[in-house]
C-alpha positions in Angstrom: 12.9 -4.7 2.6 16.4 -3.4 2.5 18.3 -1.4 5.1 16.0 0.7 7.2 16.8 4.3 8.0 17.8 5.3 11.6 15.2 7.0 13.7 14.9 9.0 16.9 13.4 6.8 19.6 11.6 9.8 21.2 10.2 11.3 18.0 6.6 10.1 17.1 6.8 8.1 13.8 4.7 5.7 11.9 5.3 2.0 12.7 3.4 -1.1 11.7 1.9 -3.6 14.1 1.5 -7.1 13.0 -1.6 -8.6 14.6 -3.3 -12.0 14.6 -5.7 -12.9 11.8 -9.0 -10.9 11.7 -7.9 -8.8 14.8 -7.1 -5.6 12.9 -10.4 -3.8 13.7 -10.4 -5.0 17.4 -6.8 -3.7 17.7 -7.7 -0.4 16.1 -10.6 -0.1 18.6 -8.2 -0.7 21.5 -5.8 1.9 20.2 -8.7 4.4 19.8 -9.7 3.7 23.5 -6.1 4.4 24.5 -6.0 7.6 22.4 -3.0 6.3 20.4 -3.0 7.7 16.9 -3.4 4.9 14.4 -4.4 4.1 10.8 -6.3 1.0 9.6 -6.8 1.4 5.8 -9.8 -0.6 4.6 -11.4 -1.0 1.1 -14.9 -2.1 0.1 -15.1 -5.7 -0.9 -18.2 -7.4 -2.3 -18.7 -10.9 -0.8 -21.2 -13.6 -1.8 -22.9 -15.1 1.2 -25.3 -18.1 1.0 -28.5 -15.9 0.5 -27.2 -12.5 -0.5 -24.3 -10.3 -1.5 -22.8 -8.0 1.1 -20.2 -5.2 1.0 -17.6 -5.3 3.7 -14.8 -3.0 4.9 -11.7 -5.2 4.6 -8.2 -4.3 5.7 -6.1 -3.3 2.7 -3.0 -4.9 4.3 -4.2 -8.0 6.3 -2.6 -8.3 9.7 -1.2 -4.7 9.6 -2.2 -1.7 11.8 -0.2 1.5 11.5 0.5 3.4 14.7 2.1 6.8 15.3 4.1 7.1 18.5 7.7 7.3 19.7 9.6 4.0 19.6 10.4 4.5 23.3 6.7 4.1 24.0 6.3 0.9 21.9 5.3 -1.3 24.9 2.0 0.6 25.1 1.0 -1.1 21.9 3.1 -4.3 21.9 1.5 -5.5 25.1 -2.1 -5.3 23.7 -3.9 -8.6 23.1 -3.4 -10.2 19.7 -0.5 -7.9 18.8 2.5 -9.9 17.8 5.3 -7.6 16.9 6.5 -4.5 14.9 7.0 -5.2 11.2 10.7 -4.6 10.3 14.0 -6.1 9.4 16.1 -7.8 12.0 16.1 -5.8 15.2 14.9 -2.6 13.4 11.2 -1.7 12.9 10.1 -0.4 9.6 9.3 3.3 9.6 6.9 4.9 7.2 7.0 8.6 6.3 4.0 10.9 6.6 4.0 11.0 2.8 3.6 7.2 2.5 0.7 7.3 4.9 -0.9 10.2 3.0 -0.5 8.2 -0.3 -2.4 5.3 1.1 -5.2 7.6 2.3 -5.4 9.3 -1.1 -5.4 6.0 -2.9 -8.4 4.9 -0.8 -10.3 8.1 -1.3 -9.5 8.8 -5.0 -8.3 5.7 -6.7 -10.3 2.6 -5.7 -7.4 1.1 -3.9 -7.3 -2.7 -3.6 -4.7 -5.1 -2.3 -2.0 -6.1 -4.8 1.0 -8.4 -4.9 4.1 -6.3 -4.0 6.3 -6.3 -7.2 10.0 -5.5 -7.4 10.9 -5.4 -11.1 9.6 -3.6 -14.2 8.5 -0.4 -15.8 8.2 2.6 -13.4 5.6 5.3 -14.1 4.5 8.5 -12.5 0.9 9.9 -12.3 0.9 13.4 -13.9 -2.6 14.7 -13.1 -5.4 14.4 -10.5 -5.4 13.8 -6.7 -2.5 11.3 -7.0 -0.2 13.6 -9.1 3.5 12.8 -8.4 2.9 9.3 -7.2 5.3 6.8 -8.7 4.4 3.2 -9.3 4.1 0.2 -11.5 1.7 0.2 -14.4 -0.7 -2.7 -14.7 -2.8 -1.8 -17.7 -6.0 -3.4 -19.0 -8.0 -2.6 -22.1 -10.4 -0.1 -20.6 -8.5 1.3 -17.7 -5.1 2.0 -16.2 -4.0 0.5 -12.9 -0.9 1.6 -11.0 0.5 -0.6 -8.2 1.9 1.4 -5.3 4.6 -0.6 -3.4 5.5 0.4 0.2 9.0 -1.0 0.1 9.6 -0.4 3.8 7.0 -3.0 4.8 6.9 -5.2 1.7 3.2 -4.4 0.9 1.4 -2.8 -2.1 -2.0 -1.5 -3.3 -3.4 -0.7 -6.7 -5.3 2.4 -7.9 -7.1 3.2 -11.2 -6.2 6.3 -13.1 -6.8 7.6 -16.7 -4.2 6.5 -19.2 -3.5 10.1 -20.1 -2.5 10.8 -16.5 0.4 8.3 -16.5 3.9 8.8 -17.9 6.8 6.3 -18.1 9.8 7.2 -16.0 12.2 5.0 -17.9 12.3 2.4 -20.7 12.8 -1.2 -19.6 12.4 -4.6 -21.1 9.2 -6.3 -20.0 7.4 -9.6 -20.5 4.1 -9.0 -22.1 1.4 -11.7 -21.4 4.2 -14.2 -20.6 5.8 -13.9 -24.1 9.2 -12.6 -25.1 10.5 -9.3 -23.6 9.2 -6.2 -25.2 10.1 -2.5 -24.8 7.4 -0.6 -22.9 6.5 2.6 -24.8 5.6 5.8 -23.0 2.0 5.5 -24.5 1.2 1.8 -25.1 -1.5 0.8 -27.5 -5.0 0.0 -26.2 -5.0 -3.6 -27.3 -2.1 -4.8 -25.2 -2.4 -6.0 -21.6 0.8 -5.0 -19.8 1.6 -6.2 -16.4 4.6 -4.2 -15.1 6.4 -4.6 -11.8 7.7 -2.0 -9.2 7.3 1.6 -7.6 7.8 4.3 -4.9 5.8 5.6 -2.5 -7.5 5.9 5.2 -9.4 6.9 7.8 -6.8 7.8 10.3 -7.2 8.5 13.9 
């Protein structure tokens, strides 16, 4: 997570509540009732039940609910049922920028965002066209599509979005492990046959 930037205790900023399992939506409802600005990013997940398949809205980051308020007013949210603490490092809470919150929302709206393991090494890329233009991330490419993993370093979480291969450009050249084999150089425009799993990057309905 690294060293967190200093913040003004009286300036509204985006913090992250960590809540008990399966209490994200209940917590969001309580925040809504209190008229506290919050953000619970969810994605569509197809689940198989005994007799049928159902599509559910599932939190993109399990256990996380984003809140926008001054740190000085933190007890308004930390005292809510099933809220455990602010996500952060040591005694300092993680602070997300408005840009990071916006990227999550755009990813959900335009890129079929799904949860993804947060990666810390590998080829960095930038999206060069479309609604996510300028977004930097890690490329996870498959035969028929291009997937970029967006890591939110401040909270140690990530999500993935799908984009066109022609809309992705490599930021730098770095050695990679392809399919678990020996390191290879990642080209700016890799061939369609390869499956490349690259690590690392930069960075919903919202109330």
